[in-house]
N, C-alpha and C positions, 0 to 999 in steps of 0.2 A: 635188890628187893625195888628200892627207891628210883636207882637207873630204869630199870625195865617200867616201872609205874611213870616214870617220867616218860621214856618213849614213847607209851601205848596215846598218852595224853596230850601227846603234840600234836596227835588227827584231830580232834575236839576244838584244839588251839588254833592251827591253820585254818580249819574248813570256819573258823568263827573271821578268820581275817581275811579267808576269801569269798564268802558268801556273801555280808550286810555291807562289805566295806567298799572292799574291791570291784566285784561283778559291777555292783550299783554304779562307781564311777566310769568304769568302762564302758558298759553299755549304753550313757547317756551322752558320753562324749563319742561314743563309734559306733555303737549297734552291738548287736548279740554276737555279731559276726570274729570280732577281736577276746572277748573274755571267752567265748566258745570254744575257738580254739585254741586260746591259750593254759585255758584253765585244762585240755587237754594233754598237750602239753606239757605241763606239771606233774598234771599226774605219773603221765609217763616217764617223766624226770624223777618221781619219786619212783617208782618201780626200779630204777636204772640205780640209782644210790642205793636200794636196801639189794639188790644184786650182788654190788660192790659187796656192800658191808658182809654179807651173806657169803660170798666167794671166799674169805679166810677160812670157816668153819669154827669151828670152836672158838677160836681168837676173835672172830666178830664184835668188833667196836657197835658198844648200846648210843652211841656217841654218832656214829655214822647211821646206824636204824634209826633212831631219830631223827635225823634230818631229810630220810627219804620220807616217813611219815609224815612230818613236817610240810615236805612239798607235798607228799599227795593230797594231804588236807587242804590247804592253800586251793589247789586245783577243783580237786573235789567241791569245793565251795564257790568256786570261781564259774565253774563251769554248768554247776545243775543252775541260777539261776536264769541264765537268756535262754535256755533248755526249755524251762518252766514257762517263764514269758512267751516263746513262738506258741507254745501248745495251746495256751491260756487263749491268747491274744487273736490267735486265729480263728475262734470259733464266734459264734452269734453268744452272748450273754446270759441265754437263758439254757444254756450245753457249757457251759465251763464248768462246772462243777463235773459236769462227767467227763470232759478232759483234765481235770486235775483228777480223778477217781484212777485215769487210765494212765497217766503218766506216773504215777503212783506206782499202781503194780503193773509197770513195764521196766520201771526204775531196777526193782524188785525182782523182778523173773528175771534179767538182762543180768543182776548181782548175782544169781544163782547159780547160773548158765558159765556166766567167767570162773565164779570158784570151781562148777565142775571141771573146767577144762583146763584151768591151771594147776588142778588139784591131778587130773591124771596124765598130765606131763608131771609132776612130784616123784608118782609113782611109779611111773616107768622108767625114768630116770635113778630112780634110789632101788629098786631093783637090781638095774643093771651094776651101781657101785654097791650095794650092799655084798653081792654076789661073792668079791673074794675071800672077803671075812668068814663067810657061812661054809667054805670049802670044809669036810670031813668032820660038820656038824651030821647028827642023827635027821632024817627027816623029815621027822615031824616036826622037829624042831626048825630048822631049816623055811620050813614052810609057815610057821609061826610069825617068823624073824623079816621074812619077804612080806609078808602084809603090811608093814609099814613100823616106822621109829620108837612110836609109841609101845608096840607088843614084844618089839623086840628088844627094850629097855628091861621089861617086864618079866623077859625068859634074862635076861642078864643077870638082874636083880636075884633069882632064885639059883644061878650059878655061885654066888657068892665071891670071893675076892677074884678068882678067874672070869669072871665076867665082866671083868671091867674095859676088856679091850673090847669086845662085844660093844658094850654101850658108848664106847665111844669112835665107834665105827659105823655104828646107825647115828650119832649125834651128828657125826662128820657127815655123812652120805643125806642125812637129812635138809644141812646147812647147803650142800652143794647144788642138790638138786633144790629146792626153792630156789637160790639163786636160776637158777636152767630157766625155772617158771617165770619167775620176775621179770627176766630178760625178756620173753615171750612178750605177757602183761603189757612189757616196757614199748614193744615194737607196733603190737596192734592200735596201743594209744597214740604215736606217734602216727600211723598211717590215720588214724579217725581225725586226730589235730589237722592235719593237710587237706581231708574230706570235707571238716567244718569251715577251714578258710575258704575254700573252692564255693561250698557250694548254699552255706548261710546266709543270709539277707543281712544287708546293712542297717538297715533297723527292723522295727515293732510294727507292725500295721496291723491293727484290730479288724473285727470283721464289719464294722461299721465305715470302715475309711479312714480312721486314724491313725496318724501317725504318733504313734506312742513314744519313741525319743523327738520328734520335733516337742510333742507336747510338754515333756519333761523339760524339755531345755531353758522354755518359754516363760513355765512357769517359776 
């Protein structure tokens, strides 16, 4: 329990390292392009490490999982700051509160869409992987198990000791399929990192024409 809690706490810890510290240093020195693309790359690396850990199935190491969460947290914290600065500083002062609200909304919507896509991939792979384990079971039971790992574990509990194999198969399938969805997410983030490195500006220029990066360096 403590190990699982520690692996989850790695995310806010990594975000604290990435957002107020590393992001500000990199932005002042190199502009938003470097921390933005590097943050996306680290997020993708976190997904990749997470996928590697999950590929072990029931033998997945919490240390590997925690390392993936930590990398993702650092990348998230590092990438979010320059993006916010570009959005807010690109508008006049009287419209920056609206820009901030739109930035928050698009971030939330993007997160929901990302979860939906990754969940669809997970469910699709899960149904293919769990199929051999549910052959010979009644149709009603197969439909329940096919709907998700949580439902499969509930059905396995009702079988008593005989349901242990079904429960292990559901856990194994879930881990393997979550690994596949994490690889997909890592690929998307890697492509986004390349795109940010190409199109993101080298400095943050406000609507009033002030180079924010140069102003911060001179101060």
